[in-house]
TORLUM-997311 format. One record per residue: x, y, z of N, C-alpha, C in turn. Coordinates in steps of 0.2 Angstrom, whole numbers, plus 2048, in hexadecimal, padded with zeros to 3 digits. Example, Ala and Ser with C-alpha at 12.3 -4.5 7.8 and 13.67 -1.06 7.14 Angstrom:
node n_east=842, n_north=7E4, n_up=827, ca_east=83E, ca_north=7EA, ca_up=827, c_east=842, c_north=7F0, c_up=827 $
node n_east=840, n_north=7F5, n_up=823, ca_east=844, ca_north=7FB, ca_up=824, c_east=840, c_north=800, c_up=827 $
This chain:
node n_east=BA7, n_north=134, n_up=1AC, ca_east=BA6, ca_north=138, ca_up=1B4, c_east=BA6, c_north=13F, c_up=1B3 $
node n_east=BA3, n_north=142, n_up=1B7, ca_east=BA4, ca_north=14A, ca_up=1B8, c_east=BA6, c_north=14C, c_up=1BE $
node n_east=BAA, n_north=150, n_up=1C0, ca_east=BAC, ca_north=152, ca_up=1C8, c_east=BAC, c_north=15A, c_up=1C9 $
node n_east=BAB, n_north=15B, n_up=1CE, ca_east=BAA, ca_north=163, ca_up=1D1, c_east=BB0, c_north=163, c_up=1D6 $
node n_east=BB4, n_north=166, n_up=1D5, ca_east=BBB, ca_north=165, ca_up=1DA, c_east=BB9, c_north=16E, c_up=1DC $
node n_east=BB9, n_north=16D, n_up=1E3, ca_east=BB9, ca_north=174, ca_up=1E6, c_east=BBF, c_north=175, c_up=1ED $
node n_east=BC2, n_north=17B, n_up=1EB, ca_east=BC7, ca_north=17D, ca_up=1F0, c_east=BC3, c_north=183, c_up=1F4 $
node n_east=BC0, n_north=181, n_up=1FA, ca_east=BBB, ca_north=186, ca_up=1FD, c_east=BC0, c_north=18A, c_up=201 $
node n_east=BBC, n_north=191, n_up=202, ca_east=BBD, ca_north=196, ca_up=206, c_east=BB6, c_north=19C, c_up=207 $
node n_east=BB7, n_north=19D, n_up=20A, ca_east=BB1, ca_north=1A3, ca_up=20C, c_east=BB3, c_north=1AA, c_up=208 $
node n_east=BB9, n_north=1AC, n_up=207, ca_east=BBA, ca_north=1B2, ca_up=203, c_east=BBB, c_north=1B0, c_up=1FA $
node n_east=BBE, n_north=1AC, n_up=1FB, ca_east=BBE, ca_north=1A8, ca_up=1F3, c_east=BBF, c_north=1A1, c_up=1F2 $
node n_east=BBA, n_north=19E, n_up=1EE, ca_east=BB8, ca_north=196, ca_up=1EE, c_east=BBB, c_north=195, c_up=1E7 $
node n_east=BBF, n_north=190, n_up=1E7, ca_east=BC0, ca_north=18E, ca_up=1DF, c_east=BBE, c_north=18A, c_up=1DD $
node n_east=BBC, n_north=187, n_up=1D7, ca_east=BB8, ca_north=182, ca_up=1D5, c_east=BB9, c_north=17F, c_up=1CE $
node n_east=BBB, n_north=179, n_up=1CC, ca_east=BBC, ca_north=176, ca_up=1C7, c_east=BB6, c_north=170, c_up=1C3 $
node n_east=BB4, n_north=170, n_up=1BE, ca_east=BAF, ca_north=16B, ca_up=1BD, c_east=BB3, c_north=167, c_up=1B6 $
node n_east=BB6, n_north=161, n_up=1B7, ca_east=BB8, ca_north=15D, ca_up=1B2, c_east=BB4, c_north=155, c_up=1AF $
node n_east=BB4, n_north=155, n_up=1AA, ca_east=BB1, ca_north=14F, ca_up=1A8, c_east=BB6, c_north=14C, c_up=1A4 $
node n_east=BB6, n_north=143, n_up=1A6, ca_east=BBB, ca_north=13F, ca_up=1A5, c_east=BB7, c_north=13C, c_up=19F $
node n_east=BBC, n_north=139, n_up=19B, ca_east=BB9, ca_north=136, ca_up=194, c_east=BB7, c_north=12E, c_up=195 $
node n_east=BB7, n_north=12A, n_up=191, ca_east=BB5, ca_north=124, ca_up=191, c_east=BB9, c_north=120, c_up=190 $
node n_east=BBF, n_north=122, n_up=18C, ca_east=BC4, ca_north=11D, ca_up=189, c_east=BC9, c_north=11D, c_up=18F $
node n_east=BCE, n_north=117, n_up=18E, ca_east=BD4, ca_north=116, ca_up=194, c_east=BDA, c_north=119, c_up=192 $
node n_east=BDB, n_north=11F, n_up=18E, ca_east=BE0, ca_north=123, ca_up=18D, c_east=BE0, c_north=127, c_up=194 $
node n_east=BE7, n_north=129, n_up=195, ca_east=BE8, ca_north=12D, ca_up=19A, c_east=BE5, c_north=134, c_up=198 $
node n_east=BE4, n_north=137, n_up=192, ca_east=BE1, ca_north=13C, ca_up=192, c_east=BD9, c_north=13B, c_up=193 $
node n_east=BD4, n_north=136, n_up=191, ca_east=BCF, ca_north=135, ca_up=192, c_east=BCD, c_north=135, c_up=19A $
node n_east=BD3, n_north=131, n_up=19E, ca_east=BD2, ca_north=132, ca_up=1A5, c_east=BD2, c_north=138, c_up=1A9 $
node n_east=BD7, n_north=13D, n_up=1A6, ca_east=BD8, ca_north=143, ca_up=1A9, c_east=BD3, c_north=146, c_up=1A9 $
node n_east=BCF, n_north=147, n_up=1A1, ca_east=BC9, ca_north=14A, ca_up=1A0, c_east=BCA, c_north=152, c_up=19C $
node n_east=BC6, n_north=154, n_up=19C, ca_east=BC5, ca_north=15B, ca_up=19A, c_east=BC2, c_north=160, c_up=1A0 $
node n_east=BC5, n_north=166, n_up=19E, ca_east=BC1, ca_north=16B, ca_up=1A3, c_east=BBA, c_north=16E, c_up=1A0 $
node n_east=BB6, n_north=16E, n_up=1A4, ca_east=BB0, ca_north=170, ca_up=1A2, c_east=BAF, c_north=177, c_up=1A3 $
node n_east=BAF, n_north=179, n_up=1AA, ca_east=BAF, ca_north=17F, ca_up=1AC, c_east=BB4, c_north=182, c_up=1B3 $
node n_east=BB6, n_north=186, n_up=1B5, ca_east=BB9, ca_north=188, ca_up=1BA, c_east=BB8, c_north=190, c_up=1BB $
node n_east=BBA, n_north=191, n_up=1C2, ca_east=BB9, ca_north=198, ca_up=1C3, c_east=BB9, c_north=199, c_up=1CB $
node n_east=BB9, n_north=19E, n_up=1CE, ca_east=BB8, ca_north=1A0, ca_up=1D6, c_east=BB1, c_north=1A2, c_up=1D6 $
node n_east=BB0, n_north=1A1, n_up=1DC, ca_east=BA9, ca_north=1A4, ca_up=1E0, c_east=BAD, c_north=1A9, c_up=1E4 $
node n_east=BAC, n_north=1AF, n_up=1E4, ca_east=BAE, ca_north=1B6, ca_up=1E8, c_east=BA9, c_north=1B7, c_up=1ED $
node n_east=BAA, n_north=1BB, n_up=1F2, ca_east=BA6, ca_north=1BE, ca_up=1F9, c_east=BA9, c_north=1C3, c_up=1F9 $
node n_east=BA5, n_north=1C7, n_up=1FD, ca_east=BA7, ca_north=1CF, ca_up=1FF, c_east=BA9, c_north=1CC, c_up=206 $
node n_east=BB1, n_north=1CE, n_up=207, ca_east=BB3, ca_north=1CB, ca_up=20E, c_east=BAF, c_north=1CF, c_up=214 $
node n_east=BAC, n_north=1D3, n_up=213, ca_east=BA8, ca_north=1D8, ca_up=219, c_east=BA1, c_north=1D6, c_up=21B $
node n_east=B9F, n_north=1D2, n_up=215, ca_east=B98, ca_north=1CF, ca_up=216, c_east=B97, c_north=1CA, c_up=21A $
node n_east=B92, n_north=1CA, n_up=21E, ca_east=B92, ca_north=1C6, ca_up=225, c_east=B92, c_north=1BE, c_up=221 $
node n_east=B96, n_north=1BA, n_up=227, ca_east=B97, ca_north=1B3, ca_up=226, c_east=B90, c_north=1AE, c_up=223 $
node n_east=B8B, n_north=1B0, n_up=227, ca_east=B84, ca_north=1AC, ca_up=224, c_east=B84, c_north=1AF, c_up=21C $
node n_east=B82, n_north=1B4, n_up=21A, ca_east=B82, ca_north=1B7, ca_up=214, c_east=B87, c_north=1B2, c_up=20F $
node n_east=B8D, n_north=1B3, n_up=210, ca_east=B92, ca_north=1AE, ca_up=20B, c_east=B92, c_north=1A7, c_up=20C $
node n_east=B8F, n_north=1A5, n_up=210, ca_east=B8D, ca_north=19D, ca_up=210, c_east=B87, c_north=19C, c_up=20C $
node n_east=B83, n_north=1A0, n_up=20C, ca_east=B7D, ca_north=19F, ca_up=20A, c_east=B7D, c_north=19F, c_up=203 $
node n_east=B81, n_north=1A4, n_up=200, ca_east=B85, ca_north=1A7, ca_up=1FA, c_east=B88, c_north=1A0, c_up=1F8 $
node n_east=B8D, n_north=19E, n_up=1FB, ca_east=B93, ca_north=198, ca_up=1F9, c_east=B8D, c_north=192, c_up=1F6 $
node n_east=B88, n_north=191, n_up=1FC, ca_east=B83, ca_north=18A, ca_up=1FB, c_east=B80, c_north=18D, c_up=1F4 $
node n_east=B7D, n_north=191, n_up=1F2, ca_east=B7A, ca_north=193, ca_up=1ED, c_east=B7E, c_north=192, c_up=1E7 $
node n_east=B85, n_north=194, n_up=1E5, ca_east=B89, ca_north=194, ca_up=1E1, c_east=B8B, c_north=18C, c_up=1DF $
node n_east=B8B, n_north=188, n_up=1E5, ca_east=B8D, ca_north=181, ca_up=1E5, c_east=B88, c_north=17E, c_up=1E2 $
node n_east=B82, n_north=17E, n_up=1E5, ca_east=B7C, ca_north=17A, ca_up=1E3, c_east=B79, c_north=17C, c_up=1DB $
node n_east=B7C, n_north=182, n_up=1D7, ca_east=B7B, ca_north=186, ca_up=1D2, c_east=B7F, c_north=182, c_up=1CE $
node n_east=B86, n_north=181, n_up=1CF, ca_east=B8C, ca_north=17D, ca_up=1CB, c_east=B89, c_north=176, c_up=1CB $
node n_east=B86, n_north=173, n_up=1CF, ca_east=B84, ca_north=16C, ca_up=1CE, c_east=B7D, c_north=16B, c_up=1CB $
node n_east=B7A, n_north=170, n_up=1CD, ca_east=B74, ca_north=16F, ca_up=1C7, c_east=B76, c_north=170, c_up=1C1 $
node n_east=B79, n_north=174, n_up=1BE, ca_east=B7B, ca_north=177, ca_up=1B6, c_east=B81, c_north=16F, c_up=1B5 $
node n_east=B84, n_north=16E, n_up=1B9, ca_east=B8A, ca_north=168, ca_up=1B5, c_east=B88, c_north=161, c_up=1B7 $
node n_east=B83, n_north=160, n_up=1BB, ca_east=B82, ca_north=15A, ca_up=1BE, c_east=B89, c_north=154, c_up=1BF $
node n_east=B8C, n_north=156, n_up=1C4, ca_east=B92, ca_north=151, ca_up=1C3, c_east=B8F, c_north=14B, c_up=1C8 $
node n_east=B94, n_north=146, n_up=1C7, ca_east=B94, ca_north=140, ca_up=1CB, c_east=B96, c_north=141, c_up=1D2 $
node n_east=B9B, n_north=144, n_up=1D2, ca_east=B9F, ca_north=145, ca_up=1D9, c_east=BA2, c_north=14C, c_up=1DA $
node n_east=BA2, n_north=14D, n_up=1E0, ca_east=BA5, ca_north=153, ca_up=1E3, c_east=BAD, c_north=153, c_up=1E7 $
node n_east=BB1, n_north=156, n_up=1E6, ca_east=BB7, ca_north=154, ca_up=1E7, c_east=BB9, c_north=15B, c_up=1EC $
node n_east=BBB, n_north=15B, n_up=1F3, ca_east=BBB, ca_north=161, ca_up=1F7, c_east=BC1, c_north=160, c_up=1FB $
node n_east=BC5, n_north=166, n_up=1FB, ca_east=BCC, ca_north=166, ca_up=1FE, c_east=BCA, c_north=166, c_up=204 $
node n_east=BCD, n_north=164, n_up=20A, ca_east=BCE, ca_north=164, ca_up=210, c_east=BCF, c_north=16B, c_up=213 $
node n_east=BCD, n_north=16C, n_up=21A, ca_east=BD0, ca_north=172, ca_up=21C, c_east=BD6, c_north=172, c_up=21E $
node n_east=BDA, n_north=177, n_up=21D, ca_east=BE2, ca_north=176, ca_up=220, c_east=BE0, c_north=179, c_up=228 $
node n_east=BE6, n_north=179, n_up=22A, ca_east=BE5, ca_north=17A, ca_up=232, c_east=BE9, c_north=181, c_up=234 $
node n_east=BE6, n_north=188, n_up=231, ca_east=BE9, ca_north=18D, ca_up=232, c_east=BEB, c_north=18F, c_up=239 $
node n_east=BEF, n_north=193, n_up=23A, ca_east=BF2, ca_north=194, ca_up=241, c_east=BEE, c_north=19A, c_up=244 $
node n_east=BE8, n_north=19C, n_up=241, ca_east=BE2, ca_north=1A0, ca_up=242, c_east=BDC, c_north=19A, c_up=244 $
node n_east=BDA, n_north=199, n_up=249, ca_east=BD5, ca_north=195, ca_up=24A, c_east=BCF, c_north=199, c_up=247 $
node n_east=BCE, n_north=19F, n_up=247, ca_east=BC8, ca_north=1A2, ca_up=243, c_east=BC8, c_north=1A0, c_up=23E $
node n_east=BCD, n_north=1A0, n_up=239, ca_east=BCC, ca_north=19E, ca_up=232, c_east=BCC, c_north=198, c_up=231 $
node n_east=BCF, n_north=193, n_up=233, ca_east=BCD, ca_north=18C, ca_up=234, c_east=BC5, c_north=18C, c_up=234 $
node n_east=BC2, n_north=18D, n_up=23A, ca_east=BBB, ca_north=18E, ca_up=23D, c_east=BB8, c_north=18F, c_up=237 $
node n_east=BB9, n_north=195, n_up=235, ca_east=BB5, ca_north=197, ca_up=22E, c_east=BB5, c_north=194, c_up=226 $
node n_east=BBB, n_north=190, n_up=226, ca_east=BBC, ca_north=18C, ca_up=220, c_east=BB8, c_north=185, c_up=221 $
node n_east=BB7, n_north=184, n_up=227, ca_east=BB3, ca_north=17F, ca_up=228, c_east=BAC, c_north=17F, c_up=228 $
node n_east=BAA, n_north=185, n_up=228, ca_east=BA2, ca_north=188, ca_up=226, c_east=BA1, c_north=187, c_up=21F $
node n_east=BA6, n_north=189, n_up=21C, ca_east=BA7, ca_north=188, ca_up=215, c_east=BA5, c_north=182, c_up=212 $
node n_east=BAA, n_north=17F, n_up=215, ca_east=BA9, ca_north=177, ca_up=212, c_east=BA3, c_north=173, c_up=214 $
node n_east=BA0, n_north=176, n_up=21A, ca_east=B9A, ca_north=171, ca_up=21C, c_east=B94, c_north=174, c_up=218 $
node n_east=B93, n_north=17A, n_up=214, ca_east=B90, ca_north=17C, ca_up=210, c_east=B8F, c_north=178, c_up=209 $
node n_east=B97, n_north=175, n_up=207, ca_east=B97, ca_north=173, ca_up=201, c_east=B96, c_north=16C, c_up=200 $
node n_east=B98, n_north=16A, n_up=207, ca_east=B96, ca_north=161, ca_up=207, c_east=B8E, c_north=162, c_up=208 $
node n_east=B89, n_north=166, n_up=20B, ca_east=B82, ca_north=166, ca_up=20C, c_east=B80, c_north=167, c_up=205 $
node n_east=B83, n_north=16C, n_up=201, ca_east=B7F, ca_north=16C, ca_up=1F9, c_east=B82, c_north=165, c_up=1F6 $
node n_east=B87, n_north=162, n_up=1F8, ca_east=B89, ca_north=15E, ca_up=1F3, c_east=B85, c_north=156, c_up=1F6 $
node n_east=B85, n_north=155, n_up=1FD, ca_east=B7F, ca_north=150, ca_up=1FF, c_east=B79, c_north=150, c_up=1FD $
node n_east=B76, n_north=158, n_up=1FD, ca_east=B6F, ca_north=158, ca_up=1FB, c_east=B6C, c_north=157, c_up=1F2 $
node n_east=B73, n_north=157, n_up=1EF, ca_east=B72, ca_north=154, ca_up=1E9, c_east=B74, c_north=14D, c_up=1E8 $
node n_east=B75, n_north=149, n_up=1ED, ca_east=B78, ca_north=142, ca_up=1ED, c_east=B7E, c_north=142, c_up=1E9 $
node n_east=B82, n_north=146, n_up=1E7, ca_east=B89, ca_north=144, ca_up=1E6, c_east=B8E, c_north=140, c_up=1EB $
node n_east=B92, n_north=13C, n_up=1E7, ca_east=B97, ca_north=139, ca_up=1EB, c_east=B9B, c_north=13F, c_up=1ED $
node n_east=B9E, n_north=13F, n_up=1F3, ca_east=BA3, ca_north=143, ca_up=1F6, c_east=BAA, c_north=140, c_up=1F8 $
node n_east=BB0, n_north=143, n_up=1F5, ca_east=BB5, ca_north=143, ca_up=1F7, c_east=BB9, c_north=147, c_up=1F9 $
node n_east=BBD, n_north=148, n_up=1FE, ca_east=BC1, ca_north=14D, ca_up=201, c_east=BC8, c_north=14B, c_up=202 $
node n_east=BCE, n_north=150, n_up=201, ca_east=BD4, ca_north=14F, ca_up=200, c_east=BD7, c_north=156, c_up=203 $
node n_east=BDC, n_north=153, n_up=207, ca_east=BE1, ca_north=158, ca_up=20A, c_east=BE5, c_north=15B, c_up=205 $
node n_east=BE6, n_north=161, n_up=206, ca_east=BEA, ca_north=165, ca_up=201, c_east=BEF, c_north=164, c_up=200 $
node n_east=BF5, n_north=15F, n_up=203, ca_east=BFB, ca_north=15D, ca_up=201, c_east=BF9, c_north=157, c_up=1FC $
node n_east=BF3, n_north=154, n_up=1FE, ca_east=BF4, ca_north=14F, ca_up=1F7, c_east=BF0, c_north=150, c_up=1F2 $
node n_east=BEC, n_north=157, n_up=1F2, ca_east=BEB, ca_north=159, ca_up=1EB, c_east=BF1, c_north=15B, c_up=1E8 $
node n_east=BF5, n_north=15F, n_up=1EC, ca_east=BFD, ca_north=163, ca_up=1E7, c_east=C00, c_north=15B, c_up=1E5 $
node n_east=C02, n_north=155, n_up=1EA, ca_east=C06, ca_north=150, ca_up=1E9, c_east=C03, c_north=14C, c_up=1E2 $
node n_east=BFB, n_north=14B, n_up=1E2, ca_east=BF9, ca_north=149, ca_up=1DE, c_east=BF9, c_north=14C, c_up=1D5 $
node n_east=BF9, n_north=153, n_up=1D5, ca_east=BF9, ca_north=156, ca_up=1D0, c_east=C00, c_north=158, c_up=1CE $
node n_east=C04, n_north=15A, n_up=1D3, ca_east=C09, ca_north=15D, ca_up=1D1, c_east=C0F, c_north=159, c_up=1D2 $
node n_east=C0E, n_north=153, n_up=1D8, ca_east=C15, ca_north=14F, ca_up=1D9, c_east=C18, c_north=151, c_up=1DF $
node n_east=C15, n_north=157, n_up=1E2, ca_east=C19, ca_north=159, ca_up=1E9, c_east=C12, c_north=15C, c_up=1ED $
node n_east=C12, n_north=15A, n_up=1F3, ca_east=C0E, ca_north=15C, ca_up=1F8, c_east=C0D, c_north=164, c_up=1FB $
node n_east=C14, n_north=167, n_up=1F9, ca_east=C15, ca_north=16E, ca_up=1FB, c_east=C15, c_north=172, c_up=1F4 $
node n_east=C13, n_north=16F, n_up=1ED, ca_east=C12, ca_north=173, ca_up=1E8, c_east=C0F, c_north=17A, c_up=1E9 $
node n_east=C13, n_north=17E, n_up=1E6, ca_east=C0F, ca_north=186, ca_up=1E6, c_east=C0A, c_north=187, c_up=1E0 $
node n_east=C07, n_north=18D, n_up=1E2, ca_east=C00, ca_north=18D, ca_up=1DF, c_east=C02, c_north=18E, c_up=1D7 $
node n_east=C08, n_north=190, n_up=1D7, ca_east=C08, ca_north=191, ca_up=1CD, c_east=C0B, c_north=18A, c_up=1CB $
node n_east=C0D, n_north=186, n_up=1CF, ca_east=C0F, ca_north=180, ca_up=1CD, c_east=C08, c_north=17C, c_up=1CC $
node n_east=C05, n_north=17B, n_up=1D0, ca_east=BFE, ca_north=179, ca_up=1CF, c_east=BFA, c_north=17B, c_up=1C9 $
node n_east=BFA, n_north=182, n_up=1C9, ca_east=BF5, ca_north=184, ca_up=1C2, c_east=BFA, c_north=181, c_up=1BC $
node n_east=C00, n_north=180, n_up=1BB, ca_east=C04, ca_north=17E, ca_up=1B7, c_east=C01, c_north=178, c_up=1B4 $
node n_east=C03, n_north=173, n_up=1B8, ca_east=C01, ca_north=16D, ca_up=1B9, c_east=BFA, c_north=16B, c_up=1B7 $
node n_east=BF5, n_north=16F, n_up=1B9, ca_east=BEF, ca_north=16E, ca_up=1B7, c_east=BED, c_north=171, c_up=1AE $
node n_east=BF1, n_north=175, n_up=1AE, ca_east=BEF, ca_north=176, ca_up=1A6, c_east=BF3, c_north=171, c_up=1A3 $
node n_east=BFA, n_north=170, n_up=1A3, ca_east=BFC, ca_north=169, ca_up=19F, c_east=BF9, c_north=163, c_up=1A0 $
node n_east=BF5, n_north=161, n_up=1A6, ca_east=BF1, ca_north=15B, ca_up=1A5, c_east=BEB, c_north=15D, c_up=1A0 $
node n_east=BE7, n_north=161, n_up=1A1, ca_east=BE2, ca_north=161, ca_up=19E, c_east=BE2, c_north=165, c_up=198 $
node n_east=BEA, n_north=166, n_up=196, ca_east=BEB, ca_north=16A, ca_up=18F, c_east=BE7, c_north=16F, c_up=18C $
node n_east=BE8, n_north=173, n_up=192, ca_east=BE6, ca_north=17A, ca_up=193, c_east=BEB, c_north=17F, c_up=18F $
node n_east=BEA, n_north=184, n_up=18C, ca_east=BF0, ca_north=189, ca_up=189, c_east=BF4, c_north=18C, c_up=190 $
node n_east=BF0, n_north=190, n_up=195, ca_east=BF2, ca_north=191, ca_up=19C, c_east=BEE, c_north=18E, c_up=19F $
node n_east=BF1, n_north=18F, n_up=1A6, ca_east=BEE, ca_north=18E, ca_up=1AE, c_east=BE7, c_north=190, c_up=1AF $
node n_east=BE3, n_north=18F, n_up=1B1, ca_east=BDC, ca_north=191, ca_up=1B4, c_east=BE0, c_north=197, c_up=1B8 $
node n_east=BDB, n_north=19D, n_up=1B6, ca_east=BDB, ca_north=1A3, ca_up=1BB, c_east=BD5, c_north=1A4, c_up=1BE $
node n_east=BD4, n_north=1A8, n_up=1C3, ca_east=BDB, ca_north=1A9, ca_up=1C8, c_east=BDD, c_north=1A1, c_up=1CB $
node n_east=BE3, n_north=1A1, n_up=1D0, ca_east=BE6, ca_north=19C, ca_up=1D2, c_east=BE0, c_north=197, c_up=1D7 $
node n_east=BDC, n_north=199, n_up=1DA, ca_east=BD6, ca_north=196, ca_up=1DD, c_east=BD2, c_north=193, c_up=1DA $
node n_east=BD2, n_north=195, n_up=1D4, ca_east=BCF, ca_north=191, ca_up=1CD, c_east=BD2, c_north=18A, c_up=1CC $
node n_east=BDA, n_north=18B, n_up=1CB, ca_east=BDC, ca_north=186, ca_up=1C9, c_east=BDC, c_north=180, c_up=1D0 $
node n_east=BDD, n_north=182, n_up=1D4, ca_east=BDD, ca_north=180, ca_up=1DB, c_east=BD5, c_north=17B, c_up=1DA $
node n_east=BD0, n_north=17D, n_up=1D9, ca_east=BCA, ca_north=179, ca_up=1D9, c_east=BCA, c_north=174, c_up=1D3 $
node n_east=BCD, n_north=176, n_up=1CE, ca_east=BCE, ca_north=171, ca_up=1C8, c_east=BD3, c_north=16A, c_up=1CC $
node n_east=BD8, n_north=16D, n_up=1CE, ca_east=BDD, ca_north=169, ca_up=1D2, c_east=BD8, c_north=162, c_up=1D7 $
node n_east=BD5, n_north=168, n_up=1D9, ca_east=BD0, ca_north=161, ca_up=1DE, c_east=BCC, c_north=15C, c_up=1DA $
node n_east=BCA, n_north=15E, n_up=1D5, ca_east=BC6, ca_north=15A, ca_up=1D2, c_east=BCC, c_north=155, c_up=1CC $
node n_east=BD2, n_north=156, n_up=1CB, ca_east=BD5, ca_north=154, ca_up=1C8, c_east=BD8, c_north=14C, c_up=1CD $
node n_east=BD8, n_north=150, n_up=1D2, ca_east=BDB, ca_north=14B, ca_up=1D8, c_east=BD6, c_north=144, c_up=1DA $
node n_east=BD0, n_north=147, n_up=1D9, ca_east=BCB, ca_north=142, ca_up=1D9, c_east=BCA, c_north=13D, c_up=1D3 $
node n_east=BCB, n_north=13F, n_up=1CE, ca_east=BCB, ca_north=13A, ca_up=1C8, c_east=BD2, c_north=137, c_up=1C6 $
node n_east=BD9, n_north=139, n_up=1C9, ca_east=BDE, ca_north=136, ca_up=1C9, c_east=BDE, c_north=131, c_up=1CE $
node n_east=BDA, n_north=131, n_up=1D5, ca_east=BDA, ca_north=12C, ca_up=1DA, c_east=BD5, c_north=127, c_up=1DA $
node n_east=BD0, n_north=129, n_up=1D6, ca_east=BCB, ca_north=123, ca_up=1D6, c_east=BCB, c_north=11E, c_up=1D0 $
């Protein structure tokens, strides 16, 4: 199984692609990191332009890696309603790309991702990166932290299915 995990944003979106093994060991179940990174957008660019670019990047990742599932972090409810609404737009574009590709889609609240990966729903970003590195036997945590978050979303899907 190959999973594309996404931590959405309209300024920075983190992603990670993990492929699981066929064996029954814990190492095979967690899998190996294929690619991770971030998609950055100019903060001053118009929202429709950022959403188009986000859709293009996500569809490109799907075409390149051909995952069977997309795991997406749910929106957190920020104090700023505008921020929450804009994040909802980004999530919609990502969900559209996954649906157009016929992928299975899973959505997880941020606390579930943190609890699944690090054992605590309030784990800080640095801890998430450290645990991701340990689970995937990486020399260091994926950088920047948003990339590690995208990987953590993919790991959550793998560990919960």
